[in-house]
C-alpha positions as a Markdown table, in Angstrom:
| # | Residue | x | y | z |
|---|---|---|---|---|
| 1 | Met | 40.7 | -17.2 | -59.3 |
| 2 | Pro | 44.4 | -17.0 | -60.1 |
| 3 | Ala | 47.0 | -19.6 | -59.0 |
| 4 | Asn | 50.1 | -18.8 | -56.9 |
| 5 | Thr | 53.3 | -20.1 | -58.4 |
| 6 | Phe | 56.7 | -20.1 | -56.7 |
| 7 | Thr | 60.1 | -21.8 | -57.4 |
| 8 | Leu | 62.4 | -23.3 | -54.8 |
| 9 | Ser | 66.1 | -24.0 | -55.4 |
| 10 | Gly | 68.3 | -26.5 | -53.7 |
| 11 | Thr | 70.5 | -29.6 | -54.0 |
| 12 | Tyr | 69.3 | -33.2 | -54.3 |
| 13 | Leu | 70.7 | -35.2 | -51.4 |
| 14 | Asp | 69.5 | -38.8 | -51.8 |
| 15 | Ala | 66.5 | -41.0 | -51.1 |
| 16 | Gly | 64.1 | -38.3 | -52.4 |
| 17 | Lys | 65.4 | -35.5 | -50.3 |
| 18 | Ile | 66.3 | -32.0 | -51.5 |
| 19 | Arg | 68.2 | -29.5 | -49.3 |
| 20 | Leu | 66.6 | -26.1 | -50.2 |
| 21 | Ala | 68.7 | -22.9 | -50.3 |
| 22 | Ser | 67.2 | -22.0 | -47.0 |
| 23 | Gly | 68.6 | -25.2 | -45.4 |
| 24 | Glu | 65.3 | -26.9 | -45.0 |
| 25 | Ile | 64.8 | -30.4 | -46.3 |
| 26 | Leu | 62.0 | -31.1 | -48.8 |
| 27 | Thr | 61.0 | -34.8 | -49.4 |
| 28 | Cys | 59.9 | -35.5 | -53.0 |
| 29 | Val | 58.1 | -38.4 | -54.6 |
| 30 | Glu | 60.3 | -41.5 | -55.0 |
| 31 | Leu | 59.3 | -42.1 | -58.6 |
| 32 | Val | 61.0 | -38.8 | -59.5 |
| 33 | Ala | 63.9 | -39.3 | -57.2 |
| 34 | Gln | 65.1 | -42.6 | -58.6 |
| 35 | His | 66.4 | -40.8 | -61.7 |
| 36 | Ile | 68.3 | -38.0 | -60.0 |
| 37 | Leu | 72.0 | -38.3 | -58.9 |
| 38 | Pro | 73.0 | -37.0 | -55.5 |
| 39 | Gly | 74.5 | -33.5 | -55.6 |
| 40 | Ala | 72.4 | -32.4 | -58.6 |
| 41 | Ala | 71.2 | -28.8 | -58.6 |
| 42 | Met | 67.4 | -28.7 | -58.3 |
| 43 | Lys | 64.6 | -26.2 | -59.1 |
| 44 | Val | 61.1 | -27.2 | -58.0 |
| 45 | Thr | 58.2 | -25.1 | -59.2 |
| 46 | Ile | 55.0 | -25.4 | -57.1 |
| 47 | Val | 51.7 | -24.2 | -58.4 |
| 48 | Leu | 48.9 | -23.7 | -55.8 |
| 49 | Glu | 45.6 | -23.5 | -57.5 |
| 50 | Ala | 43.1 | -21.3 | -55.8 |
| 51 | Pro | 40.0 | -23.0 | -54.4 |
| 52 | Asp | 37.1 | -22.6 | -56.9 |
| 53 | Tyr | 34.5 | -20.8 | -54.9 |
| 54 | Leu | 32.1 | -20.6 | -57.7 |
| 55 | His | 31.5 | -24.2 | -58.6 |
| 56 | Gly | 29.9 | -25.8 | -55.6 |
| 57 | Met | 33.0 | -27.7 | -54.3 |
| 58 | Glu | 32.3 | -28.5 | -50.6 |
| 59 | Gly | 29.2 | -26.4 | -50.8 |
| 60 | Ala | 30.9 | -23.1 | -51.8 |
| 61 | Val | 28.8 | -21.3 | -54.4 |
| 62 | Trp | 30.0 | -17.7 | -54.2 |
| 63 | Ala | 32.9 | -15.6 | -52.7 |
| 64 | Thr | 33.5 | -11.9 | -52.4 |
| 65 | Tyr | 36.0 | -9.6 | -50.6 |
| 66 | Asp | 33.0 | -7.7 | -49.1 |
| 67 | Arg | 31.2 | -9.1 | -46.1 |
| 68 | Tyr | 28.1 | -7.0 | -46.8 |
| 69 | Gln | 27.8 | -8.5 | -50.3 |
| 70 | Ala | 28.2 | -12.0 | -49.0 |
| 71 | Glu | 25.4 | -11.4 | -46.4 |
| 72 | Val | 23.1 | -10.0 | -49.0 |
| 73 | Val | 23.7 | -13.0 | -51.3 |
| 74 | Gln | 23.1 | -15.3 | -48.3 |
| 75 | Ser | 19.8 | -13.6 | -47.6 |
| 76 | Ala | 18.8 | -13.8 | -51.3 |
| 77 | Leu | 19.5 | -17.5 | -51.3 |
| 78 | Gln | 17.6 | -18.1 | -48.1 |
| 79 | Ser | 14.6 | -16.3 | -49.7 |
| 80 | Gln | 14.8 | -19.0 | -52.3 |
| 81 | Lys | 14.7 | -21.6 | -49.5 |
| 82 | Ile | 18.3 | -22.5 | -49.9 |
| 83 | Ser | 20.0 | -22.8 | -46.5 |
| 84 | Cys | 23.5 | -21.3 | -46.5 |
| 85 | Glu | 26.1 | -19.6 | -44.3 |
| 86 | Val | 28.9 | -17.2 | -44.8 |
| 87 | Arg | 32.4 | -18.4 | -43.9 |
| 88 | Glu | 35.8 | -16.6 | -44.0 |
| 89 | Ala | 38.7 | -17.8 | -46.0 |
| 90 | Phe | 42.0 | -16.3 | -47.0 |
| 91 | Phe | 43.7 | -16.3 | -50.4 |
| 92 | Ser | 46.9 | -14.5 | -51.2 |
| 93 | Gly | 46.6 | -12.6 | -48.0 |
| 94 | Lys | 43.2 | -11.3 | -48.8 |
| 95 | Arg | 40.1 | -12.2 | -46.7 |
| 96 | Leu | 37.2 | -13.7 | -48.7 |
| 97 | Phe | 33.7 | -14.2 | -47.5 |
| 98 | Val | 32.5 | -17.5 | -49.0 |
| 99 | Val | 28.8 | -18.4 | -49.2 |
| 100 | His | 28.3 | -22.2 | -48.5 |
| 101 | Val | 25.1 | -24.1 | -49.0 |
| 102 | Arg | 24.4 | -26.5 | -46.1 |
| 103 | Asp | 23.0 | -29.2 | -48.4 |
| 104 | Pro | 25.3 | -30.1 | -51.3 |
| 105 | Ala | 22.2 | -31.1 | -53.3 |
| 106 | Gln | 21.2 | -27.5 | -53.4 |
| 107 | Ala | 24.6 | -26.2 | -54.8 |
| 108 | Glu | 23.5 | -26.3 | -58.4 |
| 109 | Ala | 20.3 | -24.3 | -57.7 |
| 110 | Ala | 22.3 | -21.8 | -55.7 |
| 111 | Met | 24.9 | -21.3 | -58.4 |
| 112 | Asp | 22.1 | -21.0 | -61.0 |
| 113 | Phe | 20.4 | -18.3 | -58.9 |
| 114 | Val | 23.6 | -16.3 | -58.0 |
| 115 | Trp | 25.6 | -16.2 | -61.2 |
| 116 | Arg | 24.5 | -18.6 | -64.0 |
| 117 | Glu | 20.9 | -18.1 | -64.9 |
| 118 | Pro | 19.5 | -14.9 | -66.5 |
| 119 | Gly | 16.6 | -14.9 | -64.1 |
| 120 | Gly | 18.9 | -14.9 | -61.1 |
| 121 | Leu | 21.3 | -12.3 | -59.7 |
| 122 | Met | 23.8 | -12.6 | -62.6 |
| 123 | Leu | 26.7 | -11.6 | -60.3 |
| 124 | Gln | 30.3 | -11.5 | -61.7 |
| 125 | Pro | 33.1 | -12.5 | -59.2 |
| 126 | Asp | 34.9 | -9.6 | -57.5 |
| 127 | Trp | 38.2 | -10.8 | -59.2 |
| 128 | His | 36.6 | -10.2 | -62.6 |
| 129 | Tyr | 37.1 | -6.5 | -61.9 |
| 130 | Pro | 40.5 | -4.7 | -61.5 |
| 131 | Ala | 41.8 | -4.5 | -57.9 |
| 132 | Gly | 40.0 | -1.9 | -55.8 |
| 133 | Val | 37.1 | -1.5 | -58.3 |
| 134 | Pro | 33.7 | -2.2 | -56.8 |
| 135 | Asn | 31.7 | -5.2 | -58.1 |
| 136 | Glu | 29.6 | -3.5 | -60.7 |
| 137 | Ser | 27.3 | -6.5 | -61.2 |
| 138 | Phe | 26.4 | -6.4 | -57.4 |
| 139 | Leu | 25.8 | -2.6 | -57.5 |
| 140 | Leu | 23.5 | -3.0 | -60.5 |
| 141 | Trp | 21.6 | -5.8 | -58.9 |
| 142 | Thr | 21.1 | -3.8 | -55.7 |
| 143 | Gly | 20.2 | -0.6 | -57.6 |
| 144 | Glu | 23.2 | 1.3 | -56.3 |
| 145 | Arg | 24.3 | 2.0 | -59.9 |
C-alpha cells in the first residue's frame, strides 16, 4: 500500500517546540532540537506508512475494499481450518475490510493459501489494480471472469 506524505511549515521556538503556520505547537525530539536556533524557519515532512495488511502483522493476512470479497476469503480460510475474522479499517479515507487470523501461528499458512502459493487462491491486492477496476484475480478465482 502507498504511504501518505505531508509537509508542515513553521518556526522553531525553543526547547524542541515548533509553532506551525496554523498556530499549533509541535514538540520534536530533543536530539534534533539542540542544533536549531530559535526563530529558524522549519519544514517538517511526515511520512505515514500504510499498515501492511498482507504480511501477517497483528494477524492481518488480507485486505480488500470489498466486504463480499473479504467474507469469501474468510470462508475459504475457515474451510482450511484457519480461524479468522473480518475487521474494518480506514486508510486515506477509504474503508478496508481486513481478514485477521485469530491465532498468529496460523498467519503464514493463511498468507500462503490466500496469495503466496500456486495451489492457493493467488489473489492480488485490490490496490494492484487501477482505482475503480475490479480485482481480476478474485473474479478469476470465483469464476466470475
